[in-house]
DOLO-110493 format. One record per residue (C-alpha): x, y, z; residue number from 1; residue in three letters. Coordinates in pm, 1 decimal, always signed. Example, Ala and Ser with C-alpha at 12.3 -4.5 7.8 and 13.67 -1.06 7.14 Angstrom:
! DOLO-110493
r c1=+1230.0	c2=-450.0	c3=+780.0	lumdren=1	titi=Ala
r c1=+1367.0	c2=-106.0	c3=+714.0	lumdren=2	titi=Ser
! end
This chain:
! DOLO-110493
r c1=+6736.4	c2=+7846.0	c3=-1808.9	lumdren=1	titi=Met
r c1=+6879.8	c2=+8182.8	c3=-1708.5	lumdren=2	titi=Arg
r c1=+6886.1	c2=+8445.5	c3=-1982.3	lumdren=3	titi=Thr
r c1=+7124.6	c2=+8736.7	c3=-1949.7	lumdren=4	titi=Ala
r c1=+7012.9	c2=+8937.4	c3=-2254.2	lumdren=5	titi=Arg
r c1=+6916.6	c2=+9254.7	c3=-2066.2	lumdren=6	titi=Ala
r c1=+7234.5	c2=+9259.1	c3=-1858.7	lumdren=7	titi=Val
r c1=+7451.3	c2=+9206.2	c3=-2167.5	lumdren=8	titi=Ala
r c1=+7272.1	c2=+9485.7	c3=-2351.3	lumdren=9	titi=Ala
r c1=+7311.9	c2=+9727.0	c3=-2059.3	lumdren=10	titi=Leu
r c1=+7683.6	c2=+9647.3	c3=-2027.9	lumdren=11	titi=Gly
r c1=+7731.6	c2=+9699.8	c3=-2398.5	lumdren=12	titi=Ala
r c1=+7548.9	c2=+10032.6	c3=-2396.8	lumdren=13	titi=Leu
r c1=+7807.3	c2=+10160.1	c3=-2150.1	lumdren=14	titi=Gly
r c1=+8072.0	c2=+10063.0	c3=-2405.4	lumdren=15	titi=Ala
r c1=+7886.4	c2=+10248.4	c3=-2679.6	lumdren=16	titi=Gly
r c1=+7752.8	c2=+9948.3	c3=-2873.9	lumdren=17	titi=Ala
r c1=+7454.1	c2=+9717.5	c3=-2845.7	lumdren=18	titi=Leu
r c1=+7573.8	c2=+9362.3	c3=-2787.6	lumdren=19	titi=Ala
r c1=+7415.4	c2=+9053.4	c3=-2930.6	lumdren=20	titi=Ala
r c1=+7241.1	c2=+8814.4	c3=-2695.7	lumdren=21	titi=Ala
r c1=+7407.4	c2=+8588.1	c3=-2445.0	lumdren=22	titi=Val
r c1=+7209.6	c2=+8298.2	c3=-2306.6	lumdren=23	titi=Thr
r c1=+7337.3	c2=+8127.7	c3=-1993.3	lumdren=24	titi=Ile
r c1=+7189.5	c2=+7777.9	c3=-1976.8	lumdren=25	titi=Asp
r c1=+7365.1	c2=+7672.1	c3=-1657.4	lumdren=26	titi=Glu
r c1=+7560.2	c2=+7851.2	c3=-1385.8	lumdren=27	titi=Leu
r c1=+7637.5	c2=+7656.0	c3=-1073.0	lumdren=28	titi=Asp
r c1=+7886.8	c2=+7682.1	c3=-786.7	lumdren=29	titi=Val
r c1=+7943.6	c2=+7399.2	c3=-538.5	lumdren=30	titi=Ala
r c1=+8180.4	c2=+7346.1	c3=-247.1	lumdren=31	titi=Arg
r c1=+8334.5	c2=+7009.8	c3=-167.2	lumdren=32	titi=Gln
r c1=+8626.2	c2=+6936.6	c3=+65.5	lumdren=33	titi=Arg
r c1=+8736.1	c2=+7301.3	c3=+69.0	lumdren=34	titi=Gly
r c1=+8736.1	c2=+7339.4	c3=-311.4	lumdren=35	titi=His
r c1=+8488.7	c2=+7554.9	c3=-497.9	lumdren=36	titi=Tyr
r c1=+8377.5	c2=+7427.6	c3=-837.2	lumdren=37	titi=Ser
r c1=+8202.3	c2=+7643.3	c3=-1090.0	lumdren=38	titi=Leu
r c1=+8044.0	c2=+7538.8	c3=-1416.6	lumdren=39	titi=Glu
r c1=+7884.2	c2=+7776.4	c3=-1664.1	lumdren=40	titi=Ala
r c1=+7735.5	c2=+7683.9	c3=-1999.8	lumdren=41	titi=Asn
r c1=+7613.7	c2=+7941.5	c3=-2244.3	lumdren=42	titi=Gly
r c1=+7537.6	c2=+8025.0	c3=-2604.3	lumdren=43	titi=Arg
r c1=+7683.7	c2=+8326.3	c3=-2781.2	lumdren=44	titi=Leu
r c1=+7619.7	c2=+8491.8	c3=-3113.6	lumdren=45	titi=Asp
r c1=+7966.3	c2=+8431.2	c3=-3259.8	lumdren=46	titi=Ala
r c1=+8174.6	c2=+8168.1	c3=-3428.3	lumdren=47	titi=Thr
r c1=+8380.5	c2=+7928.8	c3=-3216.1	lumdren=48	titi=Pro
r c1=+8692.0	c2=+8065.5	c3=-3391.2	lumdren=49	titi=Glu
r c1=+8614.8	c2=+8424.7	c3=-3288.8	lumdren=50	titi=Ser
r c1=+8552.6	c2=+8320.9	c3=-2927.4	lumdren=51	titi=Ile
r c1=+8882.7	c2=+8132.8	c3=-2920.4	lumdren=52	titi=Tyr
r c1=+9063.1	c2=+8434.2	c3=-3072.1	lumdren=53	titi=Ala
r c1=+8928.5	c2=+8669.8	c3=-2805.3	lumdren=54	titi=Val
r c1=+9000.6	c2=+8431.2	c3=-2516.7	lumdren=55	titi=Leu
r c1=+9361.8	c2=+8381.4	c3=-2630.8	lumdren=56	titi=Thr
r c1=+9431.0	c2=+8752.4	c3=-2688.1	lumdren=57	titi=Asp
r c1=+9593.9	c2=+8759.6	c3=-2345.0	lumdren=58	titi=Tyr
r c1=+9757.3	c2=+9103.8	c3=-2363.5	lumdren=59	titi=Glu
r c1=+9424.0	c2=+9269.9	c3=-2450.3	lumdren=60	titi=Gln
r c1=+9217.0	c2=+9104.9	c3=-2175.5	lumdren=61	titi=Ile
r c1=+9234.6	c2=+9408.2	c3=-1936.7	lumdren=62	titi=Pro
r c1=+9075.2	c2=+9624.2	c3=-2206.6	lumdren=63	titi=Arg
r c1=+8751.2	c2=+9424.4	c3=-2211.9	lumdren=64	titi=Phe
r c1=+8767.6	c2=+9254.7	c3=-1868.7	lumdren=65	titi=Met
r c1=+8807.2	c2=+9560.5	c3=-1639.9	lumdren=66	titi=Pro
r c1=+8860.0	c2=+9361.3	c3=-1318.4	lumdren=67	titi=Asp
r c1=+9182.9	c2=+9228.0	c3=-1470.5	lumdren=68	titi=Ile
r c1=+9433.8	c2=+9509.9	c3=-1422.8	lumdren=69	titi=Arg
r c1=+9729.5	c2=+9345.5	c3=-1598.6	lumdren=70	titi=Arg
r c1=+9778.6	c2=+9046.6	c3=-1826.6	lumdren=71	titi=Ser
r c1=+10127.7	c2=+8977.3	c3=-1961.9	lumdren=72	titi=Ser
r c1=+10258.5	c2=+8684.2	c3=-2162.3	lumdren=73	titi=Val
r c1=+10570.8	c2=+8545.7	c3=-1991.9	lumdren=74	titi=Leu
r c1=+10630.1	c2=+8245.0	c3=-2220.5	lumdren=75	titi=Glu
r c1=+10485.3	c2=+8111.1	c3=-2540.6	lumdren=76	titi=Arg
r c1=+10549.9	c2=+7778.6	c3=-2711.9	lumdren=77	titi=Ser
r c1=+10357.9	c2=+7534.9	c3=-2930.0	lumdren=78	titi=Glu
r c1=+10025.1	c2=+7472.6	c3=-2755.9	lumdren=79	titi=Gly
r c1=+10126.7	c2=+7641.1	c3=-2427.0	lumdren=80	titi=Met
r c1=+10132.7	c2=+7996.8	c3=-2295.9	lumdren=81	titi=Thr
r c1=+10226.8	c2=+8130.3	c3=-1952.4	lumdren=82	titi=Val
r c1=+10041.6	c2=+8446.7	c3=-1856.0	lumdren=83	titi=Val
r c1=+10079.0	c2=+8659.5	c3=-1543.9	lumdren=84	titi=Glu
r c1=+9761.6	c2=+8836.5	c3=-1436.7	lumdren=85	titi=Gln
r c1=+9668.4	c2=+9078.6	c3=-1163.1	lumdren=86	titi=Glu
r c1=+9305.1	c2=+9143.0	c3=-1086.0	lumdren=87	titi=Ala
r c1=+9087.8	c2=+9300.2	c3=-820.5	lumdren=88	titi=Val
r c1=+8787.3	c2=+9105.7	c3=-697.7	lumdren=89	titi=Ala
r c1=+8517.6	c2=+9328.1	c3=-548.7	lumdren=90	titi=Arg
r c1=+8191.0	c2=+9236.4	c3=-386.3	lumdren=91	titi=Leu
r c1=+7992.9	c2=+9480.2	c3=-176.8	lumdren=92	titi=Met
r c1=+8243.6	c2=+9639.3	c3=+62.6	lumdren=93	titi=Met
r c1=+8507.9	c2=+9368.1	c3=+15.0	lumdren=94	titi=Phe
r c1=+8803.5	c2=+9397.0	c3=-219.3	lumdren=95	titi=Ser
r c1=+9089.6	c2=+9151.5	c3=-278.8	lumdren=96	titi=Lys
r c1=+9390.1	c2=+9175.3	c3=-510.1	lumdren=97	titi=Arg
r c1=+9445.3	c2=+8853.1	c3=-701.6	lumdren=98	titi=Ile
r c1=+9776.9	c2=+8743.4	c3=-852.6	lumdren=99	titi=His
r c1=+9799.6	c2=+8448.0	c3=-1091.7	lumdren=100	titi=Leu
r c1=+10062.6	c2=+8293.1	c3=-1314.6	lumdren=101	titi=Ile
r c1=+9854.4	c2=+8083.5	c3=-1547.7	lumdren=102	titi=Leu
r c1=+9998.1	c2=+7794.0	c3=-1741.7	lumdren=103	titi=Glu
r c1=+9758.2	c2=+7767.9	c3=-2034.6	lumdren=104	titi=Ile
r c1=+9727.5	c2=+7471.2	c3=-2270.1	lumdren=105	titi=Gln
r c1=+9578.1	c2=+7578.8	c3=-2602.8	lumdren=106	titi=Asn
r c1=+9419.4	c2=+7350.7	c3=-2859.6	lumdren=107	titi=Ala
r c1=+9146.6	c2=+7425.2	c3=-3113.9	lumdren=108	titi=Pro
r c1=+8821.8	c2=+7461.9	c3=-2921.1	lumdren=109	titi=Gly
r c1=+8980.3	c2=+7396.4	c3=-2580.6	lumdren=110	titi=Val
r c1=+9171.3	c2=+7621.9	c3=-2340.8	lumdren=111	titi=Ile
r c1=+9287.1	c2=+7470.0	c3=-2009.3	lumdren=112	titi=Arg
r c1=+9463.3	c2=+7672.7	c3=-1739.0	lumdren=113	titi=Phe
r c1=+9611.1	c2=+7634.2	c3=-1393.1	lumdren=114	titi=Arg
r c1=+9781.3	c2=+7877.6	c3=-1159.1	lumdren=115	titi=Asp
r c1=+10139.1	c2=+7783.6	c3=-1082.9	lumdren=116	titi=Arg
r c1=+10235.2	c2=+8057.0	c3=-834.9	lumdren=117	titi=Cys
r c1=+9990.5	c2=+7985.3	c3=-550.0	lumdren=118	titi=Gly
r c1=+9988.6	c2=+8343.0	c3=-414.6	lumdren=119	titi=Lys
r c1=+9613.8	c2=+8397.2	c3=-415.8	lumdren=120	titi=Ser
r c1=+9485.9	c2=+8041.6	c3=-448.9	lumdren=121	titi=Phe
r c1=+9610.8	c2=+7707.9	c3=-322.0	lumdren=122	titi=Ala
r c1=+9434.8	c2=+7564.2	c3=-629.3	lumdren=123	titi=Arg
r c1=+9306.7	c2=+7750.3	c3=-933.4	lumdren=124	titi=Tyr
r c1=+9244.3	c2=+7556.2	c3=-1252.3	lumdren=125	titi=Glu
r c1=+8983.3	c2=+7528.6	c3=-1518.2	lumdren=126	titi=Gly
r c1=+8915.0	c2=+7599.6	c3=-1877.7	lumdren=127	titi=Gly
r c1=+8696.0	c2=+7688.5	c3=-2169.1	lumdren=128	titi=Trp
r c1=+8545.3	c2=+7449.5	c3=-2422.7	lumdren=129	titi=Thr
r c1=+8407.4	c2=+7606.9	c3=-2736.9	lumdren=130	titi=Ile
r c1=+8192.4	c2=+7425.5	c3=-2993.4	lumdren=131	titi=Ala
r c1=+7919.2	c2=+7488.4	c3=-3245.0	lumdren=132	titi=Glu
r c1=+7570.5	c2=+7345.2	c3=-3212.5	lumdren=133	titi=Arg
r c1=+7276.3	c2=+7423.7	c3=-3438.6	lumdren=134	titi=Asp
r c1=+7463.1	c2=+7719.3	c3=-3592.2	lumdren=135	titi=Gly
r c1=+7537.9	c2=+7882.7	c3=-3256.7	lumdren=136	titi=Gln
r c1=+7855.4	c2=+7889.8	c3=-3049.5	lumdren=137	titi=Ala
r c1=+7829.7	c2=+7697.9	c3=-2724.2	lumdren=138	titi=Val
r c1=+8082.0	c2=+7770.0	c3=-2448.2	lumdren=139	titi=Val
r c1=+8153.5	c2=+7587.1	c3=-2128.4	lumdren=140	titi=Arg
r c1=+8358.7	c2=+7752.0	c3=-1856.4	lumdren=141	titi=Tyr
r c1=+8471.8	c2=+7552.5	c3=-1555.9	lumdren=142	titi=Asp
r c1=+8684.0	c2=+7649.8	c3=-1259.5	lumdren=143	titi=Leu
r c1=+8803.9	c2=+7474.9	c3=-945.6	lumdren=144	titi=Thr
r c1=+8942.2	c2=+7716.6	c3=-687.4	lumdren=145	titi=Ala
r c1=+9068.8	c2=+7698.5	c3=-332.0	lumdren=146	titi=Thr
r c1=+9146.9	c2=+8046.6	c3=-200.5	lumdren=147	titi=Pro
r c1=+9454.9	c2=+8093.9	c3=+13.8	lumdren=148	titi=Ser
r c1=+9273.3	c2=+8370.9	c3=+202.2	lumdren=149	titi=Phe
r c1=+8974.7	c2=+8364.3	c3=+434.4	lumdren=150	titi=Asp
r c1=+8645.3	c2=+8450.1	c3=+275.8	lumdren=151	titi=Val
r c1=+8293.1	c2=+8356.7	c3=+384.7	lumdren=152	titi=Pro
r c1=+8147.6	c2=+8079.3	c3=+167.6	lumdren=153	titi=Glu
r c1=+7836.1	c2=+8276.1	c3=+70.0	lumdren=154	titi=Phe
r c1=+8051.5	c2=+8567.3	c3=-52.0	lumdren=155	titi=Leu
r c1=+8286.8	c2=+8351.7	c3=-257.7	lumdren=156	titi=Leu
r c1=+8002.2	c2=+8159.5	c3=-420.8	lumdren=157	titi=Lys
r c1=+7828.1	c2=+8485.0	c3=-508.7	lumdren=158	titi=Arg
r c1=+8150.5	c2=+8635.8	c3=-644.3	lumdren=159	titi=Leu
r c1=+8231.9	c2=+8330.7	c3=-857.5	lumdren=160	titi=Leu
r c1=+7882.7	c2=+8326.1	c3=-1009.8	lumdren=161	titi=Lys
r c1=+7881.4	c2=+8699.0	c3=-1078.7	lumdren=162	titi=Arg
r c1=+8228.7	c2=+8695.1	c3=-1232.5	lumdren=163	titi=Asp
r c1=+8152.7	c2=+8397.5	c3=-1459.3	lumdren=164	titi=Ala
r c1=+7838.4	c2=+8567.6	c3=-1588.5	lumdren=165	titi=Leu
r c1=+8024.3	c2=+8895.4	c3=-1644.0	lumdren=166	titi=Gln
r c1=+8311.6	c2=+8720.8	c3=-1824.6	lumdren=167	titi=Met
r c1=+8075.8	c2=+8556.7	c3=-2072.0	lumdren=168	titi=Ile
r c1=+7883.9	c2=+8882.4	c3=-2125.1	lumdren=169	titi=Glu
r c1=+8204.6	c2=+9082.4	c3=-2177.9	lumdren=170	titi=Arg
r c1=+8331.2	c2=+8814.6	c3=-2413.3	lumdren=171	titi=Leu
r c1=+8017.2	c2=+8859.6	c3=-2624.7	lumdren=172	titi=Gln
r c1=+8050.3	c2=+9239.5	c3=-2612.6	lumdren=173	titi=Thr
r c1=+8414.7	c2=+9220.5	c3=-2726.4	lumdren=174	titi=Glu
r c1=+8332.4	c2=+8980.8	c3=-3009.6	lumdren=175	titi=Met
r c1=+8052.1	c2=+9208.1	c3=-3124.8	lumdren=176	titi=Thr
r c1=+8286.4	c2=+9509.7	c3=-3119.9	lumdren=177	titi=Ala
r c1=+8556.4	c2=+9319.6	c3=-3311.0	lumdren=178	titi=Arg
r c1=+8308.5	c2=+9204.2	c3=-3573.4	lumdren=179	titi=Ser
r c1=+8216.1	c2=+9566.8	c3=-3639.9	lumdren=180	titi=Arg
r c1=+8580.1	c2=+9678.7	c3=-3657.8	lumdren=181	titi=Glu
r c1=+8775.1	c2=+9394.9	c3=-3827.5	lumdren=182	titi=Pro
r c1=+9118.2	c2=+9554.5	c3=-3765.0	lumdren=183	titi=Asn
r c1=+9056.7	c2=+9612.3	c3=-3394.4	lumdren=184	titi=Arg
r c1=+9277.1	c2=+9417.3	c3=-3150.5	lumdren=185	titi=His
! end
């Protein structure tokens, strides 16, 4: 089991608040037939409803996920949202601008997404599953990605792992901040 408590606390201190603990039980990246698959499972100190609320607050994502520069809702209908996002992926001396148009299927406890523009990835799809177990929120994040740009395998695997860990930590930090300021959005 990999525990990210110290990293989450350090990240939260930079934001001016001490975050609750995040425990990452599993974080794995594999490559098969040109596709990269990531699976992360963790436990957060929050309710499943609060996690879902933060993850679906698409316009506010750049505020608490700094690598995402822009996140705009293009369409919204019952159970489906289309969101355009621009991000910058950085690792060591490498930097890559990422553009996605995510078609997101929303249902209680489940968020599934796939990129429909294909600019940065030939395939980019995944999701979040949020549940409660033994009084604690359990999240599962999965992603299958095939970049449309050349990147060494060791770099992409490292980037995917780092970004998944940071997303879950920042999610916890944002939920902690929102719980302290109920009117904050």
